N, C-alpha and C positions, 0 to 999 in steps of 0.2 A: 431568494435562494436560502435554503437552510441545510444544515448538516446534522444528521441524527444517526443513532446506532442502527445497524442492520436488524438487530433484535426487534425493533419497532416496525419493520417493513419487510418481513420475510417473503412476502409475495413477489418482491423484485429480485429474488435470488436467481431465477432463470435468466433475467436480463443481464445481471452482473456476470454470471458464469459465461454467457455468450460473449460479452465484451472481452473478458480476460482470455477466453479461449481464442478468440480472433486476434487479439493483440500479441499474446505471448505463447500461444499453443505450440508454435514451431520450436520453442526452446525445450519443451517437454512433450515430445510426440506420443509418449505412452499415456499421458494424462488426458482423459476424455472430458467432454462437456459434463457428463454425469459425475465424474470425479471432482470437478471444480464446484459443481452445485453442492455436492456432499460436504466438501471442505468449507464452503461458505455457510452451510447450515451449522457447522460446528463453530464457526466464527460469529454467529449471530448471538453474541453474548454481551454482557456489560461488566465492567469492574474487574476484568482479568484479561490476560493475553492467552489465546488469540481473541481478537475482536475486529469487526469491520464497520466502517462508517459509510453512509451513502449521502451524497449531495442530491437535494431535491429542488426542482423548480416547480412549485405547486406540489402536485403528487407524482410528477414525472422524474424518475431517476436520471441524473445527468453526470454523475461521477461517483467514484469510490476510492477508498484507501483502507489498508488493513495494518494492524499491529500483529506480528506473528513471532514465534520463538526463534525461527531460523529460516533464512531465505537462500542459504548457500551451503550446500553439503560439504564443501571444502573449507568452510570457515565456521565449524560447529562451536568454537569457543566464543564467537561473537553472538550476543543476544541481548535484547530482542531487536527485531527489524521492522522498519516501515516498508511495506510492500504493496504492490498492485495499485499504485496511484494512477488512476485513469479518469479522464474527462472525455465525454463524447465530443467528436471533432467540432460540431456546430456550436458548442458551448465553451470552447477553449479561448484563451486570452481574455478572460473575464475575471480572473482571480480565484476561480473555483478550486483549481489544483493547489494554489497557495493556502487557501482556507482549509482544505482537507488536510494538508500537511500540518498546519498549525494546530488543528483540532486533535490530530493523532499525537503530536508532541505533547500537548497539554494533558491528554489522557494518560500517556506514558508517565509523565511527571506525577500526576495524581496517584498513579499506581506505585510510585516509589522508584521508578526506573531513572537512573542517573545518566545513561547513555543509550542512544539508539543508533542503529546501523541501517544502511540501504545499499543497494547496488544499482547502477545505471549505466547503460551503454552510451547514452547521448544527452542526458539532461543535467550535466554537471553545473552549468551556469544557473539554471533554474534553482537547483538545491543550494548552491553556493550563495545565491542572493537571499536565501531564507536562513542562512547561518550554518549550513552544513560544511564540514571540512573533509578534505580528501585524506583517506587512510592509505590507499594504495590502488594498484591496478592489477587485474588478473584476466586470464582467459577462462571463461566459464561457459560450458555448454556451447562451445564453438563461437562465442562472441567475446570481444574485448570489452570488459566492464570496469568501471571505477567504483571502488568501495568507499563509502562516505560515512561519517559519524556526526552525531549531534549531542552536545552536552546539555542536558535538561536542567542542570543546576547552574545558578549564577556564578 
């Protein structure tokens, strides 16, 4: 399993857009599959935010994660964010999600980012085990979420 920039694998954009739409589309009912695909095309970059990573088993995509400017319209002062961490169900519990998060953290650090944020409704323990800390809780788009942060500096 390897993790690479989406910029090197743009052919998988429809697959990633489908995953994200199926997993979180209910939170943004006005965002279509095509909208997600277009957003991913813009995130198919290197050395800047936004950017997306893809986990590959051979040449098959099995997971993704992104660094974006903001993931929460009610918290615009917080930036940048780790977002859209997703691993296909049959590949979960193999360390792929953790590896995606670590790669994104390292890239943020390489870009000079001292702090990252994320929101999660239900993966607090997963992120806490990777060193993320709770900033607070909020209701966002009809869901109770926890906002977490990670300091990339020692």
